[in-house]
C-alpha positions as CSV (number, residue, x, y, z in Angstrom):
1,X,8.8,-80.1,0.6
2,X,11.8,-80.1,-1.7
3,X,14.8,-78.0,-0.8
4,X,14.5,-75.8,-4.0
5,X,10.9,-75.0,-3.2
6,X,11.8,-74.0,0.3
7,X,14.6,-71.7,-0.9
8,X,12.3,-70.2,-3.5
9,X,9.6,-69.6,-0.9
10,X,12.1,-68.1,1.5
11,X,13.4,-65.7,-1.2
12,X,9.9,-64.7,-2.1
13,X,9.1,-63.9,1.6
14,X,12.3,-62.0,2.0
15,X,11.6,-59.9,-1.1
16,X,8.2,-59.0,0.4
17,X,9.9,-57.8,3.6
18,X,12.6,-55.8,1.9
19,X,15.5,-57.9,3.2
20,X,16.2,-59.3,-0.2
21,X,15.9,-57.0,-3.2
22,X,17.3,-57.0,-6.7
23,X,19.7,-54.1,-7.3
24,X,17.9,-51.0,-8.4
25,X,19.1,-49.2,-11.5
26,X,18.0,-45.6,-12.2
27,X,18.5,-43.8,-15.4
28,X,18.5,-40.1,-15.7
29,X,17.9,-38.8,-19.2
30,X,19.2,-35.3,-20.0
31,X,16.1,-33.1,-20.3
32,X,15.6,-31.1,-23.4
33,X,15.9,-27.8,-21.6
34,X,19.5,-28.4,-20.7
35,X,22.1,-26.3,-22.6
36,X,22.9,-22.8,-23.7
37,X,20.2,-20.7,-25.3
38,X,20.2,-17.4,-27.2
39,X,17.2,-15.1,-27.4
40,X,15.4,-15.2,-30.8
41,X,15.2,-11.4,-30.7
42,X,18.7,-10.2,-31.1
43,X,17.5,-6.6,-30.2
44,X,15.9,-7.6,-26.9
45,X,16.2,-5.3,-24.0
46,X,15.4,-8.2,-21.6
47,X,17.3,-11.5,-21.3
48,X,19.8,-12.2,-24.1
49,X,21.1,-15.6,-23.0
50,X,20.1,-18.5,-20.7
51,X,22.0,-21.5,-19.5
52,X,20.1,-24.5,-18.0
53,X,21.7,-27.4,-16.2
54,X,20.2,-30.6,-14.7
55,X,21.3,-32.5,-11.6
56,X,20.3,-36.1,-11.7
57,X,18.8,-37.1,-8.3
58,X,18.4,-40.8,-8.9
59,X,19.2,-41.8,-5.3
60,X,17.5,-41.5,-2.0
61,X,19.5,-40.9,1.2
62,X,17.7,-40.7,4.5
63,X,14.4,-40.3,2.7
64,X,15.6,-37.3,0.6
65,X,16.7,-37.0,-3.0
66,X,20.4,-37.2,-3.5
67,X,22.5,-35.2,-4.4
68,X,20.7,-32.4,-2.4
69,X,19.4,-29.3,-4.1
70,X,17.1,-28.7,-6.9
71,X,17.1,-30.8,-10.1
72,X,17.3,-27.9,-12.4
73,X,19.4,-24.7,-12.4
74,X,19.1,-21.7,-14.7
75,X,21.4,-18.8,-15.2
76,X,20.2,-15.7,-17.1
77,X,22.1,-12.9,-18.8
78,X,20.4,-9.5,-19.1
79,X,20.8,-7.0,-21.9
80,X,23.6,-4.7,-20.7
81,X,26.2,-2.8,-22.6
82,X,28.9,-3.5,-23.5
83,X,28.5,-7.1,-22.3
84,X,25.5,-9.0,-21.0
85,X,25.0,-8.8,-17.2
86,X,25.2,-12.2,-15.5
87,X,22.5,-13.0,-13.0
88,X,23.1,-15.5,-10.2
89,X,22.2,-19.1,-11.0
90,X,18.9,-20.2,-9.4
91,X,17.6,-23.6,-8.6
92,X,14.3,-24.7,-10.1
93,X,11.7,-27.5,-9.6
94,X,9.2,-29.0,-12.0
95,X,5.6,-27.7,-11.8
96,X,2.5,-28.4,-13.8
97,X,2.5,-28.4,-17.6
98,X,6.1,-29.2,-18.0
99,X,7.3,-25.9,-16.6
100,X,10.3,-25.5,-14.3
101,X,10.1,-22.7,-11.6
102,X,12.6,-20.8,-9.5
103,X,12.9,-17.5,-7.7
104,X,15.7,-15.1,-7.5
105,X,16.0,-12.2,-5.0
106,X,18.2,-9.5,-6.4
107,X,17.6,-7.2,-3.4
108,X,15.8,-4.4,-5.3
109,X,13.4,-7.0,-6.9
110,X,12.2,-10.5,-6.5
111,X,11.8,-12.4,-9.8
112,X,9.7,-15.5,-10.4
113,X,11.3,-17.4,-13.3
114,X,9.5,-20.1,-15.2
115,X,10.8,-22.0,-18.2
116,X,10.1,-24.9,-20.5
117,X,11.0,-26.4,-23.8
118,X,8.4,-25.9,-26.5
119,X,7.3,-28.3,-29.1
120,X,9.2,-26.3,-31.8
121,X,12.4,-26.9,-29.9
122,X,12.7,-23.4,-28.4
123,X,13.0,-22.5,-24.7
124,X,10.4,-20.2,-23.3
125,X,11.2,-18.1,-20.3
126,X,8.7,-16.0,-18.4
127,X,9.9,-13.7,-15.7
128,X,7.6,-11.9,-13.3
129,X,9.4,-9.0,-11.6
130,X,8.2,-7.6,-8.3
131,X,10.1,-4.5,-7.3
132,X,10.5,-3.7,-3.6
133,X,10.1,0.0,-4.2
134,X,6.3,0.5,-4.5
135,X,6.8,3.4,-6.9
136,X,8.4,1.1,-9.5
137,X,6.0,-0.7,-11.7
138,X,6.2,-4.5,-11.7
139,X,6.3,-6.2,-15.1
140,X,6.5,-9.6,-16.9
141,X,8.8,-10.6,-19.7
142,X,8.0,-13.5,-22.0
143,X,11.0,-14.5,-24.2
144,X,11.8,-17.4,-26.5
145,X,15.3,-18.8,-27.1
146,X,17.1,-21.0,-29.7
147,X,19.7,-23.4,-28.7
148,X,23.2,-21.8,-29.0
């Protein structure tokens, strides 16, 4: 057998075992949800602003995505006066239908936050609020936002 055939065969066998592998290159594209958003309803009594960021997790370290944490983060700003009230930033993961989902516990209420970018370019944010106090009525807000 010729030497070049032996080397080719050896490289092929090594590639099957994982000892020889071509360098991997990952590419994280910035998702459409990323950025600053303003509620389309300037008179809303709900969320006036949203900020979405993305953390590219294109590496695996010890079998886990790296860097650690969620791939998406959302920070919401409620309608308060004289300035909007800043909620804590919450991590979110992708779920079915292109939605991202995270949960925030504000002590008095737990909020399930879902968001996704719509075909018309807007960001839709749905928040289900579950109050700890059973005498307070739980509610859902469903808001749309334009890019700021």
